[in-house]
N, C-alpha and C positions, 0 to 999 in steps of 0.2 A: 277154569268156572266162571258163569257168570251170576249174576244177580236174579236173573228169572231163574235160574235154573235153581239157585237157593231158595227162591222163594215157593216154587214147586213142592221142593223137599220140605219143608216149613208146614205147608198146608197139608201135605199127605198125613205128615206126625201128625198133625192138627187133628185133622178128620179122618183118622185112619182108613183113608180110602183113597185111591186113583180116581177113580170114578168121581167122587165128591169134590175133590180137589181140581179137575178139569172143570165141572161146574161153579166151584166158587172164583176161578181163576178169569173163566171164558173161553177156555182152551176145549181142542177135540183131546178126547183122552189120549192119543197116538202121541200128540203133541207132548202129555207128562210125561208119560213112559219113555217117549224120546231125548226128550229134557235129564231124566235119571238116569237113562244108560250114558249118556255122555258124562254126566258127573262121577257113575262109577267108573268108569273109562279112565275119565284122568285120573282119579284117587285112585285107580288101582284096588277097589275094595268093593265088598258089597254090601249096600245101604239096606235092604231089606230084606227080610224074606217071605217069601211068599207060599203057604200052602192053603189049599183050596181057596176060599173065598176071602181068608184071614191074611193081613199082614203084618209084619212086626219089625222093628229096628235091631239092625245085628246090632254087635257091640261096638263096630265102627263106625255104622250110625248112630249110634247112641253119644260117642264123643264129636261128633260132627255137631250133632244138634245145637247146644249152646253157642257154637261159635258161626253157626250160620243165623240164628237168630242177632247176635251183634252187629255182624256183618250187614245186615239189611236194616238193623236198627242204626246203624251210622250213616248210611246210607240216606236213610230220611233227612238225617240230620246235616249233613253233607247239601242235600237239596234245599233246604232252609235257610243255612249259612247262605251260599251263593246266590238264593233269590234276595236273601236281605229283606222279606217280608215281615213288615212290621204288624201285620196283622196273625194273630194267632193261627195256626193249622197245623195238620200232621196228626199225629198222634202222641197222646200223654198217656204214659202206664202208671200208674199208681197202686204203690204196695200198702196195702191197707188193713188193718185189724178189724175184724166183724164186729169188737163189741162197739168200735166209732162207729161203724156202718150201718148201726140202727137208729142212730141220732144224728151226728153231728152233720157225717159226709153227704148225704143225700141232699140237707137244703145247700151245701155249697157246690155240689154238680149242678144241681137244677139251676141255681143261679150262673154258676157257670156254663153253661150250656145255653141257657138264653143270650148271654154275653159273646160266648166265641162258639157258635154254631158250626166252623168250619173244623174243630179241634174233634178227634177221633178219642174217647175215653177209656182206656182199658184199666180194669181193675185187677188185680194178684192178689190176694188173700194169703196172710202168714204173721208168724209171730216175729218177736223182735232180734232174735237170731238169726233166723230168715231173711228177714231185712239188711241185715250187715252183709249177706253175701248176697243178695239181689243188688244192692247200690254198688258193691264192690266188682260185681261181674256185669254191671251195666244192663241188667236185667228190668229194673224198673228206673223210671224218673226218679221218682221221689216218695219217701214213704210218710205214710200217717198213720204213726204206731201208737200202741198203748200198750205199756209193761214198766221195767226198770229201763231208766236212761240208757240210750244208746249214744254210748261216748268213742270218740278217737280222733285222732291229727287229720284222719282223712276224710271227716264226715262236716257238715256244715246244718246247723241248729237253727232254723228260723222262728219255731215256736216251742215252748214249753209250758205246759199248765200241770199240776198237781191235779191228782186224780182221786176222787174215795173210793175203797174200797168196801163193800157192806158182804156180812155174813147175812143169807136169805134163809128164811122158811115158810109156809103157808102158814093163815091163818089155824089158830089154834093150836100150835106147837108148845110143850111143857116150858121150853126156854125161852118164850116171847115177854113173859114176866118178872124174868128174873133181872135184877137191876145190872149187874155186869156180868156177862159171861166170859167164865175161862179158859183155856183150853184144855182143860181136866174137864171141863162140863160137858163137853163135846166129843170125849176119847170113843166111849160107844155109840156115837149118833153115826147116823147114814151119811156119806157126802157123795155129792154129785160134782165133779170138777172137772175143769178143762183137760185137752189133752196133754200128756207130756212136751216139754217144750214151750209150754206159754209159762211166762215169767211171773206170773203173778199167782198162778198155783207153784210155781218153786217155791215164790217166796213164804206161802201160806206152809205148805207143807216143811220148811226151814224150821218156822215160829213154832211149830207142834214138834217137829223134833228137838227143838231146845227144850221141851219139856218133857222128851222120851216118852211122846205120844206118837202111835203108829197111826196115820189115817185110815178110817174105816170106809174106804172107797168101794162103793157099789156101783157106780156109772160113771165115765170120762166119755167126752166128746169135744170135738171142736165147732160145736153150732151153739150161739149163746140161746136161739132163740128152742132148743131143745133142750137147754139147762135149765131153762125160764117155765115151760111146759112141764118138765119132771117135779121141779121144787114145787110150783102152782099144787100140782096134784098129791102131795105130800108123801113125795116119794123120801125127801131126805133134805140137807142142809147145802145152800151151794155158795160160792164166792164170786162176785161179780161187782163190775164197776158202777158204780150208782149212774152213769150215764147212760146205762144198757136197761135200766128198771125205773126210770123216774114214773112212767105211764101205769105197770103194775102195781108201784108203791101206792099212788094218790087212788087206784083204784081199791084197794086192800086186797088186792091178790095174792103181794109179796108183803112180808113184813121182815122188817131190820133186826136182828138181834144187836142188843148191846155189848157187842164183841169188846173184851180189855184191852187190845192191843190195835190202835189206830193207824200206827206210821207203816203202813207197805211201803212206801217209798217207790208209787205208781205214778208215773205221768206218762201223757200224753205229748206225742211230738211231732212237727213236720222237719223233717232231715232229709238233704240229697248230698252226693258225694263233691267234694272241693273239687273236682276235675270234670265234674258235668258240665257241657254246654248248656247256660242257661236261656234257653229256647223262650220266644216270646210265648209261646204255648205255658210253658214251667212257670217264667216270671208271673203270668197273669193269674196263676192258678196259688202261688205263693203269696200274691199282695190281696187276693180276696181271702185266704185261707185269714191272714192275719186280720182282716176288717171283719169276719165273720167269728170268728174263735174267742 
């Protein structure tokens, strides 16, 4: 197998189209088809199922995909090492928590792009548990995480800062003027939370569980923006990091409750794998993050 075949395979998977992959890679569609046939012949498996105009990965194709991505990523790193180019270039893949993308990451990336226009930035959203997997499998170069602290002997932590978590509601809620809001006070309140797997949701649910309170969850979503909109509409109470709601708090569209338990143990981190080659592009990102956070 060669890298062109793997590149075609990965691009087809991304676009779910042989024609789209041919257009993106600048090949004739017949060339793409031939490359996949050669790859299938070499591996002695079928990689795609074609039913009508739809294509889908076979079981063997799904197994090949992460390895193909790693090989292409390592190929790009080899080129960077061999050319020994001190000017950041290539692709930088950042695992990012959506909460941090609301305010902090855009400013960093804006400045980064102005300083290093040769670097192509790829964002992959995820949770703390997913970032551990992404880093160990070399799916991302660096994680910009928000949640419980990611620790491990195989990770290098560049930046750690505590994040304030807020229990939020719309103006006019009956609990706004309460001096201290205890878990018992929200036992029957409607809650709008992030999806299962989010570490600060897990911390919050464990808090309530320690008081024998089952959360009255009415809606869960991975979108921070959606949670804010639903909360502002008066649908329920939500839990979000302050960094994600500064504007809404200042404008009075969201109000924080005086939650009795302040120690959520939530932090933002910039981390990478200890065995990761710190390319000029990654080094520049780490340095700029330290400067701006």
